[in-house]
N, CA, C and O of each residue as an XYZ file, in Angstrom:
340
protein
N      12.578      7.644     -8.567
C      11.419      6.769     -8.716
C      11.825      5.354     -8.288
O      12.867      4.863     -8.720
N      11.033      4.699     -7.457
C      11.359      3.348     -7.006
C      11.388      2.348     -8.159
O      10.664      2.500     -9.143
N      12.222      1.339     -8.029
C      12.369      0.317     -9.062
C      11.042     -0.351     -9.377
O      10.710     -0.572    -10.542
N      10.278     -0.673     -8.327
C       9.015     -1.380     -8.557
C       8.024     -0.549     -9.362
O       7.207     -1.110    -10.092
N       8.078      0.776     -9.247
C       7.167      1.646     -9.989
C       7.495      1.646    -11.478
O       6.598      1.781    -12.310
N       8.764      1.497    -11.817
C       9.179      1.488    -13.215
C       8.672      0.236    -13.917
O       8.217      0.310    -15.059
N       8.743     -0.902    -13.257
C       8.396     -2.171    -13.888
C       6.928     -2.562    -13.735
O       6.471     -3.489    -14.403
N       6.195     -1.890    -12.886
C       4.804     -2.271    -12.605
C       3.905     -2.261    -13.844
O       3.184     -3.237    -14.054
N       3.905     -1.207    -14.682
C       3.001     -1.220    -15.846
C       3.270     -2.393    -16.793
O       2.334     -3.018    -17.292
N       4.537     -2.686    -17.034
C       4.859     -3.805    -17.923
C       4.445     -5.131    -17.300
O       3.941     -6.014    -17.993
N       4.651     -5.270    -16.016
C       4.259     -6.491    -15.315
C       2.748     -6.690    -15.403
O       2.279     -7.788    -15.704
N       1.990     -5.631    -15.141
C       0.522     -5.712    -15.207
C       0.062     -6.094    -16.615
O      -0.891     -6.857    -16.775
N       0.731     -5.568    -17.618
C       0.346     -5.805    -19.004
C       0.765     -7.209    -19.474
O      -0.024     -7.912    -20.106
N       1.994     -7.611    -19.170
C       2.534     -8.864    -19.692
C       2.126    -10.095    -18.892
O       1.863    -11.150    -19.469
N       2.071     -9.969    -17.566
C       1.771    -11.109    -16.701
C       0.763    -10.704    -15.627
O       1.124    -10.608    -14.453
N      -0.489    -10.467    -16.006
C      -1.474     -9.984    -15.026
C      -1.725    -10.957    -13.870
O      -1.979    -10.523    -12.746
N      -1.658    -12.269    -14.133
C      -1.889    -13.242    -13.054
C      -0.766    -13.227    -12.026
O      -1.000    -13.484    -10.845
N       0.440    -12.930    -12.465
C       1.586    -12.897    -11.549
C       1.699    -11.553    -10.841
O       2.329    -11.460     -9.787
N       1.105    -10.529    -11.398
C       1.273     -9.179    -10.853
C       0.727     -9.045     -9.434
O       1.351     -8.391     -8.598
N      -0.420     -9.650     -9.147
C      -1.028     -9.536     -7.811
C      -0.142    -10.083     -6.708
O       0.191     -9.357     -5.772
N       0.252    -11.361     -6.797
C       1.120    -11.904     -5.748
C       2.454    -11.169     -5.630
O       2.972    -10.992     -4.527
N       3.004    -10.746     -6.753
C       4.270    -10.006     -6.701
C       4.096     -8.655     -6.025
O       4.969     -8.210     -5.280
N       2.969     -8.005     -6.285
C       2.685     -6.724     -5.632
C       2.613     -6.902     -4.121
O       3.137     -6.086     -3.364
N       1.959     -7.977     -3.689
C       1.810     -8.224     -2.254
C       3.151     -8.436     -1.566
O       3.345     -7.985     -0.437
N       4.075     -9.116     -2.232
C       5.359     -9.422     -1.613
C       6.463     -8.434     -1.913
O       7.591     -8.614     -1.454
N       6.165     -7.385     -2.679
C       7.203     -6.451     -3.113
C       7.899     -5.765     -1.943
O       9.126     -5.663     -1.938
N       7.153     -5.296     -0.959
C       7.782     -4.615      0.179
C       8.723     -5.544      0.929
O       9.823     -5.148      1.312
N       8.283     -6.789      1.137
C       9.132     -7.755      1.840
C      10.387     -8.068      1.041
O      11.465     -8.256      1.606
N      10.239     -8.121     -0.277
C      11.379     -8.433     -1.131
C      12.375     -7.285     -1.169
O      13.584     -7.513     -1.178
N      11.883     -6.067     -1.192
C      12.775     -4.912     -1.325
C      13.339     -4.417      0.000
O      14.292     -3.638     -0.003
N      12.789     -4.839      1.120
C      13.280     -4.385      2.424
C      14.764     -4.662      2.623
O      15.479     -3.762      3.062
N      15.269     -5.869      2.322
C      16.720     -6.077      2.484
C      17.553     -5.102      1.656
O      18.618     -4.669      2.096
N      17.076     -4.755      0.460
C      17.812     -3.791     -0.372
C      17.820     -2.419      0.290
O      18.851     -1.747      0.318
N      16.681     -2.004      0.819
C      16.592     -0.695      1.473
C      17.480     -0.620      2.705
O      18.014      0.441      3.028
N      17.638     -1.756      3.397
C      18.473     -1.795      4.596
C      19.950     -1.993      4.272
O      20.793     -1.976      5.168
N      20.259     -2.179      3.000
C      21.649     -2.361      2.601
C      22.178     -3.764      2.847
O      23.391     -3.969      2.888
N      21.285     -4.731      3.013
C      21.696     -6.117      3.236
C      22.033     -6.736      1.888
O      21.261     -6.628      0.935
N      23.190     -7.385      1.814
C      23.632     -7.969      0.550
C      24.068     -9.417      0.753
O      24.068     -9.937      1.869
N      24.428    -10.035     -0.331
C      25.005    -11.370     -0.286
C      24.025    -12.462      0.085
O      22.836    -12.406     -0.228
N      24.567    -13.452      0.760
C      23.801    -14.649      1.102
C      22.614    -14.340      2.017
O      21.539    -14.919      1.859
N      22.810    -13.430      2.973
C      21.719    -13.077      3.881
C      20.557    -12.454      3.115
O      19.401    -12.784      3.376
N      20.845    -11.559      2.174
C      19.784    -10.941      1.373
C      19.044    -11.996      0.557
O      17.818    -11.961      0.453
N      19.784    -12.921     -0.014
C      19.168    -13.980     -0.814
C      18.248    -14.841      0.054
O      17.159    -15.222     -0.375
N      18.684    -15.140      1.259
C      17.878    -15.944      2.177
C      16.618    -15.202      2.600
O      15.538    -15.793      2.639
N      16.741    -13.916      2.916
C      15.596    -13.140      3.389
C      14.568    -12.873      2.297
O      13.398    -12.641      2.600
N      14.980    -12.902      1.038
C      14.069    -12.622     -0.074
C      13.359    -13.871     -0.588
O      12.633    -13.802     -1.580
N      13.554    -14.991      0.063
C      12.985    -16.243     -0.411
C      12.255    -16.967      0.718
O      12.622    -16.862      1.888
N      11.221    -17.698      0.337
C      10.534    -18.542      1.322
C      11.096    -19.956      1.312
O      10.674    -20.797      2.106
N      12.044    -20.226      0.421
C      12.579    -21.583      0.304
C      13.154    -22.138      1.603
O      12.912    -23.307      1.900
N      13.907    -21.362      2.401
C      14.426    -21.941      3.652
C      13.315    -22.421      4.584
O      13.441    -23.478      5.202
N      12.236    -21.659      4.688
C      11.110    -22.067      5.550
C      10.427    -23.305      4.992
O      10.111    -24.235      5.734
N      10.199    -23.315      3.686
C       9.540    -24.463      3.070
C      10.397    -25.713      3.204
O       9.881    -26.806      3.439
N      11.701    -25.550      3.055
C      12.618    -26.677      3.198
C      12.585    -27.225      4.619
O      12.547    -28.440      4.817
N      12.598    -26.333      5.612
C      12.557    -26.763      7.002
C      11.263    -27.526      7.291
O      11.288    -28.564      7.953
N      10.142    -27.018      6.801
C       8.853    -27.679      7.022
C       8.865    -29.078      6.404
O       8.376    -30.028      7.014
N       9.416    -29.207      5.210
C       9.483    -30.511      4.550
C      10.371    -31.486      5.321
O      10.039    -32.667      5.426
N      11.484    -31.013      5.858
C      12.377    -31.874      6.643
C      11.693    -32.313      7.932
O      11.828    -33.467      8.339
N      10.960    -31.407      8.581
C      10.219    -31.776      9.798
C       9.184    -32.849      9.464
O       9.045    -33.820     10.208
N       8.468    -32.691      8.373
C       7.482    -33.704      7.966
C       8.157    -35.050      7.708
O       7.654    -36.099      8.110
N       9.301    -35.001      7.031
C      10.034    -36.229      6.730
C      10.492    -36.914      8.019
O      10.423    -38.137      8.134
N      10.958    -36.126      8.979
C      11.422    -36.663     10.256
C      10.272    -37.314     11.020
O      10.467    -38.331     11.685
N       9.084    -36.738     10.931
C       7.936    -37.221     11.706
C       7.148    -38.333     11.015
O       6.218    -38.878     11.608
N       7.491    -38.675      9.800
C       6.661    -39.607      9.028
C       6.541    -41.001      9.643
O       5.545    -41.689      9.417
N       7.535    -41.425     10.412
C       7.508    -42.776     10.979
C       6.793    -42.873     12.323
O       6.634    -43.970     12.858
N       6.366    -41.753     12.866
C       5.663    -41.795     14.148
C       4.257    -42.335     13.897
O       3.493    -41.770     13.115
N       3.933    -43.423     14.563
C       2.634    -44.081     14.347
C       1.564    -43.590     15.319
O       0.381    -43.559     14.981
N       1.981    -43.209     16.520
C       0.998    -42.794     17.524
C       1.580    -41.660     18.359
O       2.551    -41.849     19.092
N       0.981    -40.490     18.240
C       1.431    -39.344     19.025
C       0.868    -39.474     20.434
O      -0.341    -39.623     20.615
N       1.741    -39.416     21.422
C       1.294    -39.578     22.805
C       0.734    -38.287     23.386
O      -0.304    -38.297     24.047
N       1.417    -37.181     23.141
C       0.964    -35.903     23.699
C       1.622    -34.746     22.946
O       2.419    -34.952     22.031
N       1.274    -33.541     23.350
C       1.820    -32.348     22.714
C       3.322    -32.215     22.881
O       4.007    -31.707     21.994
N       3.840    -32.674     24.025
C       5.285    -32.601     24.247
C       6.042    -33.471     23.251
O       7.121    -33.103     22.786
N       5.471    -34.619     22.932
C       6.109    -35.504     21.963
C       6.163    -34.833     20.594
O       7.163    -34.943     19.886
N       5.094    -34.142     20.223
C       5.078    -33.412     18.948
C       6.157    -32.334     18.932
O       6.854    -32.152     17.933
N       6.286    -31.629     20.040
C       7.302    -30.576     20.132
C       8.707    -31.156     20.003
O       9.556    -30.579     19.325
N       8.956    -32.295     20.650
C      10.280    -32.920     20.586
C      10.620    -33.339     19.161
O      11.731    -33.091     18.693
N       9.676    -33.972     18.468
C       9.923    -34.410     17.101
C      10.080    -33.211     16.158
O      10.896    -33.247     15.236
N       9.307    -32.165     16.388
C       9.446    -30.956     15.578
C      10.816    -30.331     15.800
O      11.472    -29.919     14.843
N      11.250    -30.258     17.048
C      12.579    -29.712     17.353
C      13.666    -30.561     16.712
O      14.642    -30.023     16.189
N      13.511    -31.880     16.747
C      14.501    -32.765     16.125
C      14.573    -32.516     14.622
O      15.663    -32.477     14.051
N      13.426    -32.348     13.985
C      13.403    -32.060     12.552
C      14.035    -30.725     12.220
O      14.723    -30.595     11.207
N      13.806    -29.733     13.066
C      14.397    -28.411     12.839
C      15.911    -28.459     12.978
O      16.625    -27.781     12.239
N      16.404    -29.255     13.919
C      17.855    -29.382     14.081
C      18.488    -30.007     12.841
O      19.588    -29.627     12.439
N      17.790    -30.965     12.243
C      18.292    -31.584     11.019
C      18.303    -30.563      9.887
O      19.236    -30.519      9.085
N      17.247    -29.739      9.830
C      17.142    -28.733      8.768
C      18.240    -27.707      8.926
O      18.330    -26.772      8.130
């Protein structure tokens, strides 16, 4: 029996508001385990924090731009922010 099936009834009963979002992300969360991925890579793949952190760093990098000239300028600043992240 899959791990998620064992804990699902208790999750639905104890934390019904959290159960929906967790159900939606369960396959994505368990995929690294099914593939045998462990350690730091598994931790990174099971979290959205790296993406959110990168987005925040890009925003921070771009905050001082007063006037965007064109799409290429946006791409350059986004790339610069990603390199920092």
